[in-house]
C-alpha positions as CSV (number, residue, x, y, z in Angstrom):
1,M,7.2,16.7,-0.1
2,T,4.7,16.4,2.7
3,L,2.2,14.3,2.6
4,P,-1.0,13.7,4.8
5,P,-1.2,11.4,7.8
6,L,-2.7,8.2,8.0
7,H,-3.0,7.3,12.1
8,L,-3.0,3.7,13.0
9,K,-5.0,3.4,16.7
10,K,-2.7,2.3,19.8
11,N,-0.9,-1.4,19.0
12,E,-1.7,-1.7,15.0
13,D,2.0,-0.7,14.3
14,R,3.6,-3.5,15.6
15,R,2.7,-5.7,12.6
16,L,5.0,-3.2,10.0
17,R,7.3,-2.2,12.5
18,A,7.7,-6.2,12.1
19,G,8.1,-6.4,8.4
20,H,4.7,-6.3,7.0
21,L,3.3,-4.0,4.4
22,W,-0.1,-3.6,5.0
23,V,-2.7,-1.5,6.7
24,F,-6.0,-2.7,7.0
25,S,-9.1,-0.6,7.5
26,N,-9.8,-1.6,11.1
27,E,-6.7,-0.5,11.8
28,V,-7.0,2.9,11.3
29,D,-7.6,5.5,13.5
30,T,-10.8,6.9,11.9
31,G,-11.1,9.5,14.7
32,K,-8.0,10.8,13.5
33,T,-7.7,10.4,10.0
34,P,-11.3,9.6,8.3
35,L,-10.7,7.3,5.4
36,T,-13.4,9.4,3.4
37,A,-11.1,12.0,3.7
38,F,-8.7,10.2,1.2
39,E,-8.8,9.6,-2.9
40,A,-8.2,6.0,-4.0
41,G,-4.7,5.8,-4.5
42,Q,-3.4,9.0,-2.9
43,L,0.3,9.3,-1.2
44,I,-0.2,9.3,2.5
45,E,2.7,9.1,5.4
46,I,1.9,6.2,8.0
47,Q,1.9,7.0,11.4
48,D,1.4,5.3,14.8
49,H,-1.2,6.2,17.1
50,R,1.9,8.8,18.5
51,G,2.3,10.1,15.6
52,E,5.5,8.7,14.9
53,V,6.4,8.4,11.5
54,I,6.4,4.6,10.2
55,G,6.9,5.7,6.4
56,N,5.1,6.5,3.9
57,G,3.1,5.0,1.0
58,Y,-0.3,5.0,-0.8
59,V,-4.4,4.7,0.2
60,N,-7.2,3.6,-0.9
61,P,-10.5,4.0,1.6
62,H,-12.4,1.2,-0.3
63,S,-10.6,-1.5,-0.2
64,L,-9.8,-3.7,2.9
65,I,-6.2,-3.2,2.2
66,C,-6.9,0.4,2.8
67,A,-2.9,1.4,2.4
68,R,0.6,-0.2,1.5
69,L,3.6,0.7,2.9
70,V,6.0,1.7,0.1
71,S,9.1,3.0,1.8
72,R,10.0,3.4,5.2
73,D,12.5,6.2,4.3
74,P,10.0,9.6,4.7
75,E,12.5,11.0,2.1
76,R,11.7,8.2,-0.9
77,V,7.7,8.4,-2.2
78,L,6.3,6.8,-4.9
79,N,7.9,8.3,-8.3
80,K,9.2,7.5,-11.3
81,S,12.7,8.0,-9.1
82,L,11.8,5.3,-6.6
83,L,10.2,3.2,-9.5
84,V,13.3,2.7,-11.2
85,H,15.4,2.2,-8.3
86,R,13.4,-0.7,-7.3
87,L,13.0,-1.7,-10.9
88,N,17.1,-1.7,-10.9
89,M,17.2,-3.6,-7.8
90,A,15.0,-6.2,-9.6
91,L,16.6,-6.5,-12.7
92,S,19.9,-7.4,-11.4
93,L,18.7,-10.6,-9.3
94,R,17.3,-11.8,-12.3
95,E,19.9,-10.8,-14.8
96,A,22.5,-12.9,-11.8
97,L,19.9,-15.7,-11.9
98,F,19.3,-15.9,-15.9
99,D,21.4,-16.2,-19.1
100,K,18.3,-15.2,-21.2
101,P,15.6,-12.4,-20.7
102,Y,12.6,-14.1,-20.1
103,Y,11.5,-14.0,-16.5
104,R,9.0,-11.9,-14.0
105,L,11.0,-9.0,-13.7
106,A,9.2,-7.6,-11.3
107,F,6.9,-9.4,-8.5
108,G,4.7,-6.8,-6.6
109,D,5.6,-6.4,-2.8
110,S,8.3,-9.1,-2.7
111,D,10.6,-6.5,-5.3
112,G,9.3,-3.5,-2.9
113,L,6.8,-2.6,-5.5
114,P,3.3,-3.2,-4.2
115,G,0.6,-3.5,-6.8
116,L,2.7,-4.1,-9.8
117,V,3.6,-7.0,-11.9
118,V,6.1,-7.4,-14.8
119,D,6.7,-10.2,-17.0
120,R,9.9,-10.1,-19.5
121,F,9.7,-11.6,-23.3
122,G,13.4,-10.3,-24.4
123,D,12.5,-6.8,-25.3
124,V,8.5,-6.8,-24.8
125,L,7.0,-6.1,-21.0
126,V,3.8,-6.9,-20.0
127,A,3.0,-5.6,-17.1
128,Q,-0.3,-5.9,-14.5
129,I,-1.0,-2.8,-12.6
130,T,-3.5,-4.3,-9.3
131,T,-3.8,-1.3,-6.8
132,A,-5.4,2.0,-7.2
133,G,-2.2,3.5,-5.4
134,M,0.4,1.9,-8.1
135,E,-2.7,2.9,-11.1
136,R,-2.5,6.4,-10.2
137,C,1.4,6.7,-11.2
138,K,0.4,4.7,-14.0
139,D,2.7,7.3,-16.6
140,E,6.1,7.2,-13.9
141,V,5.7,3.3,-14.3
142,V,5.6,3.2,-17.9
143,A,8.6,5.6,-18.0
144,A,10.4,4.0,-15.7
145,L,10.2,0.1,-17.3
146,D,11.2,2.0,-20.5
147,Q,14.2,3.8,-18.4
148,V,15.6,0.8,-17.3
149,I,14.7,-2.0,-19.8
150,K,14.2,-0.1,-22.7
151,P,11.6,-2.1,-24.5
152,S,10.3,-2.4,-28.1
153,C,6.8,-2.9,-26.8
154,I,4.9,-2.5,-23.3
155,V,1.3,-3.9,-22.6
156,L,-0.6,-3.2,-19.4
157,R,-2.9,-6.6,-19.0
158,N,-4.7,-4.7,-16.4
159,D,-7.7,-7.1,-16.7
160,T,-7.4,-9.2,-13.9
161,S,-10.1,-10.0,-11.2
162,S,-8.4,-8.5,-8.4
163,R,-8.7,-4.6,-10.0
164,A,-12.4,-4.8,-8.7
165,M,-11.5,-5.1,-5.2
166,E,-9.8,-2.0,-5.5
167,G,-12.4,-0.3,-7.6
168,L,-10.4,0.2,-10.3
169,D,-11.5,-0.6,-14.3
170,S,-10.3,-3.7,-16.6
171,Y,-8.9,-2.9,-19.6
172,V,-5.7,-4.0,-21.8
173,E,-3.6,-1.7,-23.3
174,T,-0.9,-1.2,-25.5
175,V,1.5,2.0,-23.9
176,L,5.0,1.7,-26.0
177,G,6.0,0.2,-29.2
178,T,3.2,-2.3,-31.3
179,A,2.1,-5.3,-29.6
180,P,2.7,-8.6,-31.7
181,E,0.0,-11.4,-30.7
182,T,2.4,-13.5,-29.9
183,V,5.9,-13.4,-28.0
184,T,8.7,-15.9,-27.8
185,L,10.5,-17.3,-24.7
186,E,12.9,-19.8,-23.8
187,E,12.2,-21.9,-20.4
188,N,15.0,-25.1,-19.4
189,G,16.3,-24.8,-23.0
190,V,12.8,-25.3,-24.8
191,Q,10.9,-22.9,-27.4
192,F,7.5,-21.3,-27.0
193,V,5.2,-19.1,-28.8
194,A,3.2,-17.4,-26.1
195,P,-0.1,-15.3,-27.2
196,L,0.1,-11.4,-25.5
197,L,-3.0,-10.2,-25.7
198,A,-5.4,-13.0,-25.9
199,G,-3.3,-15.5,-23.3
200,Q,-4.0,-16.2,-19.9
201,K,-2.5,-13.2,-16.9
202,T,0.5,-12.4,-19.0
203,G,0.8,-15.0,-21.7
204,W,2.8,-17.6,-19.6
205,F,3.6,-18.7,-16.2
206,Y,7.2,-18.1,-15.0
207,D,6.4,-19.2,-11.7
208,H,6.8,-23.3,-12.3
209,R,9.7,-23.2,-14.2
210,L,12.1,-25.3,-11.4
211,N,9.3,-27.5,-11.2
212,R,9.0,-28.6,-15.1
213,A,12.7,-28.8,-14.7
214,R,12.3,-31.4,-12.1
215,M,9.6,-33.0,-14.3
216,Q,12.1,-33.7,-16.8
217,Q,13.9,-36.4,-15.0
218,Y,10.7,-38.6,-14.7
219,V,9.3,-38.5,-18.5
220,R,11.9,-40.3,-20.2
221,G,10.1,-43.2,-22.5
222,K,7.3,-42.8,-20.4
223,R,3.8,-41.7,-21.6
224,V,2.4,-38.5,-20.2
225,L,-0.6,-36.9,-20.0
226,D,-0.5,-32.8,-19.2
227,V,-3.9,-32.1,-17.8
228,F,-4.9,-28.5,-17.8
229,S,-1.7,-27.9,-20.6
230,Y,-2.4,-24.2,-21.6
231,I,0.1,-23.7,-24.2
232,G,1.9,-27.0,-23.8
233,G,4.5,-25.6,-21.1
234,W,4.9,-29.1,-19.3
235,G,3.8,-31.6,-21.8
236,V,6.1,-29.9,-24.5
237,Q,9.0,-30.0,-22.3
238,A,8.1,-33.4,-20.9
239,A,8.4,-34.3,-24.6
240,V,11.6,-32.6,-25.2
241,A,13.1,-34.6,-22.2
242,G,12.2,-37.9,-23.8
243,A,8.5,-38.9,-23.1
244,S,7.7,-41.3,-25.6
245,E,3.9,-39.9,-26.0
246,V,2.3,-36.9,-24.3
247,T,-1.9,-35.7,-24.3
248,C,-2.1,-32.3,-23.6
249,V,-5.9,-31.8,-22.2
250,D,-6.9,-28.1,-21.9
251,S,-10.6,-26.5,-22.2
252,S,-9.2,-24.3,-24.8
253,E,-9.0,-25.0,-28.2
254,A,-6.7,-22.3,-29.2
255,A,-4.4,-23.6,-26.0
256,L,-4.6,-26.4,-28.0
257,A,-3.5,-25.4,-31.4
258,A,-1.1,-23.2,-29.8
259,A,0.7,-26.5,-27.8
260,Q,0.8,-28.6,-31.1
261,H,2.6,-25.5,-33.0
262,N,5.4,-25.0,-29.9
263,A,5.8,-28.9,-30.0
264,G,6.7,-28.2,-33.5
265,L,8.8,-25.6,-33.0
266,N,11.2,-28.1,-30.7
267,G,10.7,-30.9,-33.4
268,V,8.4,-33.1,-31.2
269,A,5.3,-32.7,-32.8
270,E,4.6,-36.3,-33.5
271,R,4.8,-37.3,-29.7
272,V,2.7,-34.6,-28.8
273,K,-1.0,-35.1,-29.3
274,G,-4.2,-32.7,-27.8
275,M,-7.0,-33.6,-26.0
276,H,-10.0,-30.6,-25.7
277,G,-12.5,-31.1,-22.9
278,D,-12.9,-30.5,-19.0
279,A,-10.2,-31.9,-17.4
280,F,-12.8,-33.6,-14.8
281,E,-14.6,-35.1,-17.7
282,A,-11.1,-36.0,-19.9
283,L,-10.0,-37.8,-17.0
284,K,-13.5,-39.8,-16.6
285,A,-13.0,-41.1,-20.1
286,L,-9.9,-41.8,-20.6
287,R,-10.7,-44.4,-17.2
288,T,-13.3,-45.5,-19.0
289,D,-11.4,-45.8,-22.2
290,R,-8.9,-48.0,-19.9
291,E,-6.2,-45.7,-21.0
292,K,-2.8,-46.2,-18.5
293,F,0.1,-43.0,-18.3
294,D,3.1,-43.5,-16.4
295,V,3.5,-39.7,-15.6
296,V,0.2,-37.6,-15.4
297,I,0.9,-33.9,-14.5
298,L,-1.9,-31.9,-12.5
299,D,-1.6,-27.8,-12.7
300,P,-5.2,-26.6,-12.6
301,P,-5.9,-22.9,-12.0
302,A,-6.6,-21.9,-8.3
303,F,-9.9,-23.9,-7.2
304,I,-9.8,-21.8,-3.7
305,K,-9.5,-18.2,-4.4
306,R,-11.1,-16.6,-1.6
307,K,-11.1,-18.2,2.1
308,K,-15.3,-18.9,1.8
309,D,-14.1,-21.1,-1.4
310,M,-11.9,-23.8,1.1
311,R,-14.5,-27.2,1.5
312,A,-15.5,-26.9,-2.0
313,G,-11.7,-26.4,-3.0
314,L,-10.5,-29.1,-1.3
315,E,-12.7,-31.6,-2.7
316,A,-12.3,-30.6,-6.2
317,Y,-8.2,-31.1,-5.6
318,Q,-9.1,-34.4,-3.8
319,R,-11.5,-35.4,-6.9
320,I,-9.2,-34.4,-9.4
321,N,-5.9,-36.2,-7.4
322,Q,-8.0,-39.3,-7.7
323,Q,-9.1,-39.1,-11.4
324,A,-5.2,-38.8,-12.2
325,M,-4.6,-42.0,-10.2
326,Q,-6.8,-43.8,-11.9
327,V,-5.6,-43.4,-15.3
328,L,-1.7,-44.2,-13.8
329,G,0.0,-47.2,-14.2
330,K,0.8,-49.8,-11.1
331,D,4.3,-47.7,-10.5
332,G,2.8,-44.0,-11.7
333,I,4.1,-40.5,-10.9
334,I,1.7,-37.6,-9.9
335,I,3.3,-34.0,-10.2
336,S,0.6,-32.2,-8.5
337,A,0.5,-28.1,-8.4
338,S,-1.8,-25.8,-6.9
339,C,-1.7,-21.8,-7.3
340,S,-4.4,-21.3,-4.5
341,F,-2.3,-19.2,-1.8
342,H,-5.5,-20.2,0.6
343,L,-4.6,-24.0,0.1
344,P,-1.3,-24.9,2.9
345,R,1.2,-27.3,1.2
346,P,0.1,-29.7,3.8
347,A,-3.6,-29.5,2.5
348,L,-2.1,-30.3,-1.0
349,M,-0.6,-33.2,0.2
350,D,-3.1,-34.4,2.5
351,A,-5.5,-34.4,-0.4
352,M,-3.2,-36.7,-2.5
353,L,-3.1,-38.8,0.4
354,R,-7.1,-39.4,0.8
355,A,-7.2,-39.5,-3.0
356,S,-4.9,-42.7,-3.2
357,R,-6.3,-44.2,-0.1
358,H,-9.6,-44.0,-1.8
359,I,-8.8,-45.9,-4.7
360,D,-6.4,-48.5,-2.4
361,R,-2.9,-47.2,-3.8
362,N,0.1,-45.9,-1.8
363,L,1.7,-42.5,-2.4
364,Q,5.6,-41.7,-1.8
365,I,6.3,-37.9,-2.2
366,I,9.4,-37.8,-3.9
367,E,10.2,-34.2,-4.3
368,Q,8.4,-30.5,-3.1
369,G,8.3,-27.8,-5.7
370,H,7.7,-24.3,-5.0
371,Q,7.9,-21.1,-7.1
372,G,11.0,-20.0,-8.9
373,P,13.4,-17.3,-7.9
374,D,11.8,-14.5,-10.2
375,H,9.1,-14.9,-7.8
376,P,10.7,-14.3,-4.3
377,V,8.9,-14.4,-1.3
378,H,8.7,-11.6,1.1
379,P,8.7,-13.6,4.5
380,A,6.3,-11.2,6.2
381,I,3.5,-11.6,3.4
382,P,2.5,-15.1,3.7
383,E,0.7,-14.3,0.3
384,T,3.6,-14.3,-1.7
385,N,4.7,-17.6,-1.1
386,Y,1.6,-19.3,-3.0
387,L,2.6,-21.8,-5.4
388,K,3.1,-25.6,-4.2
389,A,4.0,-28.7,-6.1
390,F,4.6,-32.2,-4.9
391,I,6.3,-35.0,-7.1
392,G,4.5,-38.5,-5.7
393,R,5.1,-42.0,-6.6
394,V,1.5,-44.4,-6.8
395,L,2.1,-47.6,-5.8
396,P,-0.3,-50.7,-5.6
397,S,-1.3,-51.3,-1.8
398,A,-0.4,-54.8,-1.9
């Protein structure tokens, strides 16, 4: 198959040859290959300034990341055959790691599938396509998923904000079978029901699986506060692990109702309650009421979605950690997480430190967490290494 070439400027091939997969628009020799000559999502051959082939992929002239390398083998282009191969490779890792089919099946670039994320809930798959190149071969994606997994249902949750940067529309579509309103899953031995069409992103966040497992050894017999609880991923697992009482805080009444339902599924409904409201305001109210908890869990949405959000985001992380520490007992545990790629791991720890010193408390970091193995990191692409979590002990300063 002959593909049109995309020529890079001199020396702009170095990063790709070192392992990266992205081409930025300012790296393209637009004199030789004007970006305006390409269609969004078109398959292309990536060449260095001498015309030597680096590999093939797809292009989007309207995006800052204007091309993505799919294969370094000129004979392997993005089609159903390649998708089936990469999905089988991804599946082999997950099946080696997990004894039940509840995991992230495909994690974009890290699994050689740029622009595709797939979460598995038994025989139901929820996929997100985030690039024009992957959108262009949507039918092949669906066919490949059907061949590899043979699911009863495939839902495309193509309503993520990142699609706008690729010039793509937002939509949700059931492309195979009939979509149920909810899906069931199991994590760390705990049962959950998650909303399929109305939930956040794909309905569940598998990336914190190991961190929620780490949490369990700190909560037995403890009073736990789960802030930004969503449908109880942390809080319900804390109750199952033996917490004496769990309060879930979320701005969504539907999420809190789902958390209560999930608590009932696991026989811990009497130890789990919800608190509806903004997280910052809820923590303020709890402090006013002189409430104290043994463990506080913070798993907020990304406060820093873009570099320009850094200053405000850092202030938000410090503020929420400070408010959490103010409702901790004298020898309390804080579990603080961030899914903001733009927030470096040391910066979250520094925000926690600043928060503790502002209220004259001492902080010990006991454990550090990261995303689970079904969210593998591509070592050349820092953006794939986004999740961080700290388990800290907050003590009086004396």
